[in-house]
DRENDO-1510 file (C-alpha; in Angstrom, 1 decimal, always signed):
<recs>
REC; n; res; u; v; w
REC; 1; MET; +31.5; +128.3; +154.5 .
REC; 2; THR; +32.0; +126.2; +152.4 .
REC; 3; VAL; +31.2; +121.9; +152.9 .
REC; 4; LEU; +33.8; +119.5; +151.9 .
REC; 5; ASP; +33.4; +116.0; +150.9 .
REC; 6; GLY; +34.2; +112.9; +153.1 .
REC; 7; GLY; +36.0; +110.0; +153.2 .
REC; 8; LEU; +36.2; +108.7; +149.7 .
REC; 9; ALA; +37.6; +105.1; +150.2 .
REC; 10; THR; +35.3; +104.4; +153.1 .
REC; 11; HIS; +32.4; +105.6; +151.0 .
REC; 12; LEU; +34.2; +103.5; +147.9 .
REC; 13; GLU; +33.8; +100.9; +150.5 .
REC; 14; ALA; +30.5; +101.0; +151.4 .
REC; 15; LEU; +29.5; +100.6; +148.3 .
REC; 16; GLY; +31.1; +97.2; +147.9 .
REC; 17; ALA; +34.9; +98.0; +146.8 .
REC; 18; ASP; +37.6; +96.5; +147.8 .
REC; 19; LEU; +40.7; +98.7; +148.5 .
REC; 20; ARG; +43.0; +96.6; +149.4 .
REC; 21; ASP; +45.7; +97.2; +147.2 .
REC; 22; GLU; +48.9; +99.7; +146.6 .
REC; 23; LEU; +46.6; +102.2; +144.4 .
REC; 24; TRP; +44.2; +102.3; +147.1 .
REC; 25; SER; +40.9; +103.8; +145.6 .
REC; 26; ALA; +42.8; +105.0; +142.5 .
REC; 27; LYS; +42.3; +101.3; +141.5 .
REC; 28; LEU; +39.2; +102.0; +140.7 .
REC; 29; LEU; +39.9; +104.1; +138.1 .
REC; 30; VAL; +41.7; +101.0; +136.2 .
REC; 31; GLU; +38.6; +98.3; +137.6 .
REC; 32; ASP; +35.3; +100.3; +138.1 .
REC; 33; PRO; +35.2; +103.9; +137.5 .
REC; 34; SER; +31.5; +104.4; +138.4 .
REC; 35; VAL; +31.7; +103.5; +141.4 .
REC; 36; ILE; +33.7; +106.3; +141.7 .
REC; 37; ARG; +31.5; +108.6; +140.4 .
REC; 38; GLN; +28.6; +107.2; +142.3 .
REC; 39; ALA; +30.4; +107.9; +145.5 .
REC; 40; HIS; +30.9; +111.8; +144.4 .
REC; 41; LEU; +27.8; +112.0; +143.6 .
REC; 42; ASP; +26.3; +111.0; +147.4 .
REC; 43; TYR; +28.4; +113.1; +148.7 .
REC; 44; PHE; +27.1; +115.8; +147.1 .
REC; 45; ALA; +23.7; +114.7; +147.6 .
REC; 46; ALA; +25.0; +114.8; +151.1 .
REC; 47; GLY; +25.6; +118.6; +151.4 .
REC; 48; ALA; +28.7; +118.5; +150.1 .
REC; 49; GLN; +30.4; +121.8; +147.9 .
REC; 50; VAL; +33.2; +119.8; +146.7 .
REC; 51; ALA; +34.1; +117.1; +145.3 .
REC; 52; THR; +37.9; +115.1; +146.1 .
REC; 53; THR; +39.2; +113.5; +143.2 .
REC; 54; ALA; +40.5; +109.9; +143.8 .
REC; 55; SER; +43.9; +110.9; +142.7 .
REC; 56; TYR; +45.8; +110.7; +146.1 .
REC; 57; GLN; +47.4; +107.4; +145.6 .
REC; 58; ALA; +47.2; +107.7; +141.6 .
REC; 59; SER; +50.9; +108.5; +140.3 .
REC; 60; ILE; +53.5; +107.8; +137.6 .
REC; 61; PRO; +54.9; +105.1; +139.0 .
REC; 62; ALA; +52.4; +103.3; +141.0 .
REC; 63; PHE; +50.3; +102.7; +137.4 .
REC; 64; THR; +53.9; +102.1; +135.8 .
REC; 65; ARG; +54.0; +99.1; +138.3 .
REC; 66; ARG; +51.1; +98.0; +137.0 .
REC; 67; GLY; +52.2; +97.4; +133.8 .
REC; 68; LEU; +50.8; +100.8; +132.0 .
REC; 69; ASP; +52.8; +103.1; +130.3 .
REC; 70; ALA; +53.2; +106.3; +131.0 .
REC; 71; ALA; +50.4; +107.6; +128.2 .
REC; 72; GLN; +48.2; +105.1; +129.9 .
REC; 73; ALA; +49.0; +106.7; +133.4 .
REC; 74; GLU; +48.1; +110.1; +132.6 .
REC; 75; ARG; +44.6; +109.2; +131.1 .
REC; 76; LEU; +43.9; +107.9; +134.2 .
REC; 77; ILE; +44.9; +110.5; +136.2 .
REC; 78; LEU; +42.7; +112.9; +134.1 .
REC; 79; LEU; +39.7; +110.4; +134.6 .
REC; 80; SER; +39.9; +110.7; +138.4 .
REC; 81; VAL; +39.1; +114.6; +137.6 .
REC; 82; ARG; +36.6; +113.7; +135.1 .
REC; 83; LEU; +34.2; +111.3; +137.2 .
REC; 84; ALA; +34.2; +114.3; +139.8 .
REC; 85; ALA; +33.6; +116.4; +137.1 .
REC; 86; GLU; +30.3; +114.5; +135.8 .
REC; 87; ALA; +29.0; +114.0; +139.3 .
REC; 88; ARG; +29.5; +118.2; +140.2 .
REC; 89; ASP; +27.7; +118.5; +136.5 .
REC; 90; ALA; +24.7; +116.0; +137.6 .
REC; 91; SER; +24.8; +117.3; +141.1 .
REC; 92; GLY; +23.9; +121.4; +139.8 .
REC; 93; GLY; +27.2; +122.6; +140.5 .
REC; 94; GLY; +30.3; +122.8; +142.7 .
REC; 95; THR; +33.9; +122.4; +143.0 .
REC; 96; VAL; +36.3; +119.8; +141.8 .
REC; 97; ALA; +39.4; +119.7; +144.0 .
REC; 98; ALA; +42.2; +117.4; +142.1 .
REC; 99; SER; +43.9; +115.2; +144.9 .
REC; 100; VAL; +47.7; +115.9; +145.5 .
REC; 101; GLY; +48.6; +112.8; +147.7 .
REC; 102; PRO; +52.0; +113.2; +150.0 .
REC; 103; TYR; +54.9; +110.6; +148.5 .
REC; 104; GLY; +54.6; +109.0; +151.6 .
REC; 105; ALA; +51.1; +107.6; +150.5 .
REC; 106; ALA; +52.6; +106.3; +147.6 .
REC; 107; LEU; +55.1; +104.3; +149.7 .
REC; 108; ALA; +52.3; +102.3; +151.1 .
REC; 109; ASN; +54.1; +102.5; +154.6 .
REC; 110; GLY; +52.4; +105.1; +156.8 .
REC; 111; ALA; +55.2; +107.7; +156.2 .
REC; 112; GLU; +52.2; +109.9; +155.5 .
REC; 113; TYR; +51.8; +110.1; +159.2 .
REC; 114; THR; +56.0; +110.2; +159.9 .
REC; 115; GLY; +57.5; +112.6; +157.3 .
REC; 116; ASP; +60.1; +109.7; +156.9 .
REC; 117; TYR; +61.1; +110.0; +153.6 .
REC; 118; ASP; +64.3; +108.6; +151.9 .
REC; 119; LEU; +64.1; +111.4; +149.4 .
REC; 120; ASP; +64.8; +115.3; +150.0 .
REC; 121; GLU; +63.3; +118.4; +149.1 .
REC; 122; ASP; +64.7; +117.9; +145.0 .
REC; 123; GLY; +63.9; +114.6; +144.9 .
REC; 124; LEU; +60.0; +115.1; +146.8 .
REC; 125; PHE; +59.8; +117.7; +144.1 .
REC; 126; ALA; +61.1; +115.8; +140.9 .
REC; 127; TRP; +58.8; +112.7; +141.8 .
REC; 128; HIS; +55.8; +115.0; +141.9 .
REC; 129; ARG; +56.1; +117.2; +139.2 .
REC; 130; ASP; +54.6; +115.1; +136.7 .
REC; 131; ARG; +51.6; +114.5; +138.0 .
REC; 132; TRP; +51.2; +117.7; +139.2 .
REC; 133; HIS; +51.8; +119.5; +135.6 .
REC; 134; ILE; +48.3; +116.8; +134.8 .
REC; 135; LEU; +46.5; +118.2; +137.6 .
REC; 136; ALA; +47.1; +121.5; +137.3 .
REC; 137; GLY; +46.4; +121.6; +133.6 .
REC; 138; SER; +43.5; +119.0; +133.9 .
REC; 139; GLY; +40.6; +121.3; +134.3 .
REC; 140; ALA; +39.9; +121.3; +137.9 .
REC; 141; ASP; +39.0; +124.1; +140.4 .
REC; 142; LEU; +41.9; +123.8; +142.2 .
REC; 143; LEU; +44.5; +121.4; +143.9 .
REC; 144; ALA; +44.0; +120.2; +147.0 .
REC; 145; CYS; +47.7; +119.1; +148.5 .
REC; 146; GLU; +46.2; +116.5; +151.1 .
REC; 147; THR; +47.9; +114.8; +154.1 .
REC; 148; ILE; +51.1; +116.7; +153.7 .
REC; 149; PRO; +53.7; +115.5; +156.9 .
REC; 150; SER; +57.1; +117.2; +155.8 .
REC; 151; HIS; +58.5; +120.7; +155.7 .
REC; 152; ALA; +60.6; +119.4; +152.9 .
REC; 153; GLU; +57.6; +118.5; +150.5 .
REC; 154; ALA; +55.9; +121.3; +151.7 .
REC; 155; ARG; +58.7; +123.6; +150.5 .
REC; 156; ALA; +58.7; +121.2; +146.9 .
REC; 157; LEU; +55.1; +121.5; +146.6 .
REC; 158; ARG; +55.5; +125.8; +146.8 .
REC; 159; ARG; +58.2; +125.5; +144.3 .
REC; 160; LEU; +55.8; +123.4; +141.9 .
REC; 161; LEU; +52.9; +126.2; +142.5 .
REC; 162; ASP; +55.3; +128.9; +141.1 .
REC; 163; GLU; +55.8; +126.8; +138.2 .
REC; 164; THR; +52.2; +126.8; +137.5 .
REC; 165; PRO; +50.7; +130.7; +137.8 .
REC; 166; GLY; +47.0; +130.5; +137.7 .
REC; 167; THR; +47.2; +127.2; +139.5 .
REC; 168; ARG; +44.9; +127.3; +143.0 .
REC; 169; VAL; +45.6; +125.1; +145.6 .
REC; 170; TRP; +45.1; +124.3; +149.2 .
REC; 171; VAL; +47.4; +122.6; +151.6 .
REC; 172; SER; +46.8; +120.1; +154.6 .
REC; 173; PHE; +48.8; +118.7; +157.0 .
REC; 174; SER; +49.2; +115.5; +159.2 .
REC; 175; CYS; +49.7; +116.5; +162.5 .
REC; 176; ARG; +51.5; +114.7; +165.5 .
REC; 177; ASP; +49.6; +116.5; +167.7 .
REC; 178; GLY; +48.0; +120.0; +168.3 .
REC; 179; GLU; +50.3; +122.2; +168.0 .
REC; 180; ARG; +53.3; +120.6; +164.8 .
REC; 181; ILE; +53.1; +118.9; +161.6 .
REC; 182; SER; +53.7; +114.7; +161.0 .
REC; 183; ASP; +57.2; +115.5; +161.1 .
REC; 184; GLY; +58.2; +117.9; +164.1 .
REC; 185; THR; +57.7; +120.9; +162.3 .
REC; 186; PRO; +55.3; +123.6; +164.1 .
REC; 187; LEU; +52.4; +123.9; +161.7 .
REC; 188; ARG; +52.3; +127.5; +162.5 .
REC; 189; GLU; +56.3; +127.8; +159.9 .
REC; 190; ALA; +54.9; +125.0; +157.5 .
REC; 191; ALA; +51.6; +127.0; +157.1 .
REC; 192; ALA; +53.7; +129.9; +156.3 .
REC; 193; LEU; +55.4; +129.2; +153.5 .
REC; 194; PHE; +51.9; +129.5; +151.6 .
REC; 195; ALA; +50.9; +132.6; +153.1 .
REC; 196; GLY; +50.1; +135.7; +151.0 .
REC; 197; HIS; +50.6; +133.2; +147.8 .
REC; 198; PRO; +48.0; +134.5; +145.5 .
REC; 199; GLY; +47.3; +130.9; +144.4 .
REC; 200; VAL; +46.7; +129.2; +148.1 .
REC; 201; VAL; +42.9; +129.5; +148.8 .
REC; 202; ALA; +43.4; +127.9; +152.1 .
REC; 203; VAL; +45.6; +126.0; +154.6 .
REC; 204; GLY; +45.5; +123.6; +157.3 .
REC; 205; VAL; +45.2; +119.9; +158.3 .
REC; 206; ASN; +43.4; +116.7; +157.2 .
REC; 207; CYS; +43.6; +113.0; +158.8 .
REC; 208; VAL; +44.2; +113.9; +162.1 .
REC; 209; ALA; +42.2; +113.5; +165.7 .
REC; 210; PRO; +39.4; +116.1; +165.7 .
REC; 211; ARG; +40.3; +116.8; +169.0 .
REC; 212; HIS; +43.5; +118.3; +168.0 .
REC; 213; VAL; +41.7; +120.8; +165.6 .
REC; 214; PRO; +40.6; +123.6; +167.6 .
REC; 215; SER; +44.3; +124.0; +168.6 .
REC; 216; LEU; +45.7; +123.4; +165.1 .
REC; 217; ILE; +43.4; +126.1; +163.7 .
REC; 218; LYS; +45.1; +128.5; +165.6 .
REC; 219; GLU; +48.3; +127.6; +164.3 .
REC; 220; VAL; +47.5; +128.9; +161.1 .
REC; 221; THR; +47.4; +132.8; +160.1 .
REC; 222; ASP; +46.9; +135.0; +157.8 .
REC; 223; VAL; +45.0; +132.5; +154.9 .
REC; 224; PRO; +41.9; +131.0; +155.2 .
REC; 225; VAL; +41.6; +127.6; +157.1 .
REC; 226; VAL; +40.7; +124.1; +155.9 .
REC; 227; VAL; +40.4; +121.4; +158.3 .
REC; 228; TYR; +38.6; +117.6; +157.4 .
REC; 229; PRO; +40.1; +115.4; +160.2 .
REC; 230; ASN; +39.3; +111.6; +160.5 .
REC; 231; SER; +35.9; +110.2; +162.1 .
REC; 232; GLY; +37.4; +110.7; +166.3 .
REC; 233; GLU; +37.7; +106.5; +165.6 .
REC; 234; PHE; +41.4; +105.1; +165.6 .
REC; 235; TRP; +43.6; +102.2; +163.5 .
REC; 236; ASN; +44.2; +99.4; +166.2 .
REC; 237; ALA; +47.6; +98.3; +164.4 .
REC; 238; ALA; +47.7; +95.1; +166.3 .
REC; 239; GLU; +44.2; +94.0; +165.8 .
REC; 240; HIS; +43.7; +95.7; +161.8 .
REC; 241; ARG; +40.6; +97.4; +163.1 .
REC; 242; TRP; +39.3; +100.6; +163.9 .
REC; 243; GLU; +38.2; +101.7; +167.2 .
REC; 244; GLY; +36.3; +104.4; +169.1 .
REC; 245; LEU; +33.5; +106.7; +168.7 .
REC; 246; ALA; +32.2; +107.9; +165.3 .
REC; 247; ASP; +29.2; +110.0; +166.2 .
REC; 248; PRO; +27.9; +111.8; +162.9 .
REC; 249; VAL; +26.0; +114.0; +165.4 .
REC; 250; GLU; +28.5; +114.3; +167.6 .
REC; 251; TYR; +31.1; +115.2; +164.6 .
REC; 252; GLY; +28.5; +117.8; +163.3 .
REC; 253; ALA; +28.3; +120.0; +166.3 .
REC; 254; ALA; +32.3; +119.7; +166.4 .
REC; 255; ALA; +32.5; +121.3; +162.5 .
REC; 256; ALA; +30.2; +124.3; +164.3 .
REC; 257; GLU; +33.1; +124.4; +166.5 .
REC; 258; TRP; +35.3; +124.4; +163.9 .
REC; 259; HIS; +34.0; +126.9; +162.3 .
REC; 260; ALA; +33.2; +129.2; +164.7 .
REC; 261; ALA; +37.5; +128.9; +165.9 .
REC; 262; GLY; +38.1; +130.0; +162.1 .
REC; 263; ALA; +38.0; +127.6; +159.8 .
REC; 264; THR; +36.3; +128.5; +156.7 .
REC; 265; LEU; +36.5; +124.9; +154.7 .
REC; 266; VAL; +35.3; +121.8; +156.5 .
REC; 267; GLY; +34.8; +118.2; +155.7 .
REC; 268; GLY; +36.0; +115.2; +156.6 .
REC; 269; CYS; +39.2; +112.3; +156.5 .
REC; 270; CYS; +38.8; +108.7; +157.0 .
REC; 271; ARG; +36.1; +107.2; +158.5 .
REC; 272; THR; +33.9; +109.7; +157.7 .
REC; 273; THR; +30.8; +109.1; +155.6 .
REC; 274; PRO; +27.7; +111.0; +153.5 .
REC; 275; GLU; +26.3; +111.4; +156.9 .
REC; 276; HIS; +28.8; +113.2; +158.5 .
REC; 277; ILE; +28.7; +115.4; +155.7 .
REC; 278; ARG; +25.0; +115.9; +156.5 .
REC; 279; ARG; +25.0; +116.6; +159.9 .
REC; 280; VAL; +28.3; +119.0; +158.8 .
REC; 281; ARG; +26.1; +120.8; +156.6 .
REC; 282; GLU; +23.2; +120.8; +159.0 .
REC; 283; HIS; +25.6; +122.4; +161.7 .
REC; 284; LEU; +27.3; +125.5; +159.3 .
REC; 285; PRO; +25.6; +128.5; +158.1 .
REC; 286; GLY; +25.8; +129.1; +154.5 .
</recs>
């Protein structure tokens, strides 16, 4: 059983960071790297065994739009891994998972929750390729392909995995309900792309409502399952605020149910905090 960390951006904001920016958490790689390191340290202190890097929204195009050149962008992407590794070492051990966010995150229009893309599989393969190779060679323990909403994007990532033998990954999808990923493809079909591959450590879901997790776990077969849903709150777009219950104690109890249902890597995504992870740690064995 492995306990992941929680929402990195959520905790960065709690630490005082202003993330109202196209780069989201990755803006701090430029402005204040030390606060990223502190966020990782806080999650390790709460019982997380994995630090997921601040590279979710980082990409060569995103940084070059800021006026940086490609070499500077690459250094910042590698910095995200170094900060997580420093926190891991200071905490006495753990795993560094280099975040590979979806193409939709770079669009900054919510497409990571719909899979409504303007690129086909070949275009997605090309878009991901530079960052993939940077992170695959970064020294991270594995790559965390997160919030993937599109079957075409999953196929592109599968091709990239074949380009980098020896790379270990988990792949987690965003989902529209308890059965399908965001573009409507059955999760069972999307997960099957990665079953049996020697580099795949887990397949599952993230950034989904907790209520969907038990049924989604059943859709992933022949591979270990990773789950890290949102807190249970939902975003009210009209009011520009989060609403609903986000009780860490209830989240921890739910995590025990997800583990009993078959998940072997469990953590949190948006609006989860070190306290959520502390409660997960309390409810899970090992």
